[in-house]
C-alpha positions as CSV (number, residue, x, y, z in Angstrom):
1,M,75.9,122.9,117.4
2,L,75.3,122.9,121.5
3,P,77.7,119.5,121.4
4,L,80.2,120.9,119.3
5,T,80.6,124.0,121.6
6,V,80.8,121.7,124.8
7,A,83.3,120.1,123.2
8,L,85.4,123.1,122.5
9,L,85.1,124.5,125.5
10,L,86.0,121.8,127.9
11,L,89.3,121.2,125.7
12,H,89.9,124.5,125.6
13,T,89.8,125.3,129.0
14,L,90.3,121.6,130.6
15,G,92.1,119.9,127.6
16,D,95.1,119.0,129.5
17,R,93.4,116.5,132.0
18,T,92.6,112.7,130.7
19,W,88.8,112.8,132.0
20,A,88.3,116.1,129.9
21,Y,89.7,115.4,126.8
22,V,88.2,111.9,126.8
23,I,84.4,113.7,127.7
24,A,85.0,116.0,124.9
25,A,86.1,113.4,122.4
26,V,82.9,111.4,123.2
27,V,80.4,114.7,123.1
28,G,82.5,116.3,120.1
29,G,81.6,113.0,118.6
30,I,77.9,112.8,118.8
31,G,78.5,116.7,117.7
32,L,80.2,115.8,114.4
33,L,77.6,113.1,114.3
34,A,74.8,115.4,114.5
35,S,76.2,118.2,112.1
36,V,76.7,115.1,109.8
37,F,72.8,114.9,109.6
38,A,72.1,118.4,109.6
39,L,74.5,119.3,106.4
40,V,72.5,116.4,104.6
41,E,69.3,118.3,105.2
42,C,71.1,121.8,104.6
43,V,72.5,120.3,100.9
44,G,69.1,119.3,100.2
45,A,67.3,122.4,101.0
46,V,70.1,124.5,98.6
47,R,69.1,121.9,95.8
48,R,65.6,122.5,96.7
49,G,66.0,126.3,96.4
50,V,64.3,126.7,100.0
51,A,66.2,129.3,102.1
52,W,69.5,128.5,100.4
53,T,71.5,131.7,102.0
54,S,69.7,130.2,105.6
55,A,71.4,127.0,104.5
56,A,74.2,128.1,103.2
57,W,75.1,129.8,106.2
58,V,74.5,126.8,108.5
59,M,76.7,124.6,106.7
60,G,78.9,127.0,106.6
61,V,79.1,127.3,110.5
62,L,79.0,123.5,111.4
63,M,82.3,122.9,108.9
64,V,84.1,125.5,110.9
65,A,82.7,124.0,114.1
66,S,83.2,120.8,112.8
67,C,86.6,121.6,111.9
68,A,87.2,123.2,115.0
69,V,87.0,120.4,117.4
70,V,88.3,117.9,115.3
71,H,91.5,120.4,115.3
72,R,91.5,120.8,118.9
73,L,91.6,117.2,119.3
74,M,94.6,116.4,117.4
75,V,96.6,119.5,119.1
76,A,95.5,118.6,122.3
């Protein structure tokens, strides 16, 4: 979640500068890759029935943050 937050903050505050956009894209890409792995683990937890409410909440937060980063990269 931290790389996604850093990427969003960079795009929000300094998105008009090329260096900030490139750094946000790299950090956001790392965050998106990490969120894919986390989503796979959360889906496994939901299937096993282990704390499925927490796993579903984490899945929702990660998907919203991932969509926000992709949206800001496309708009900026």
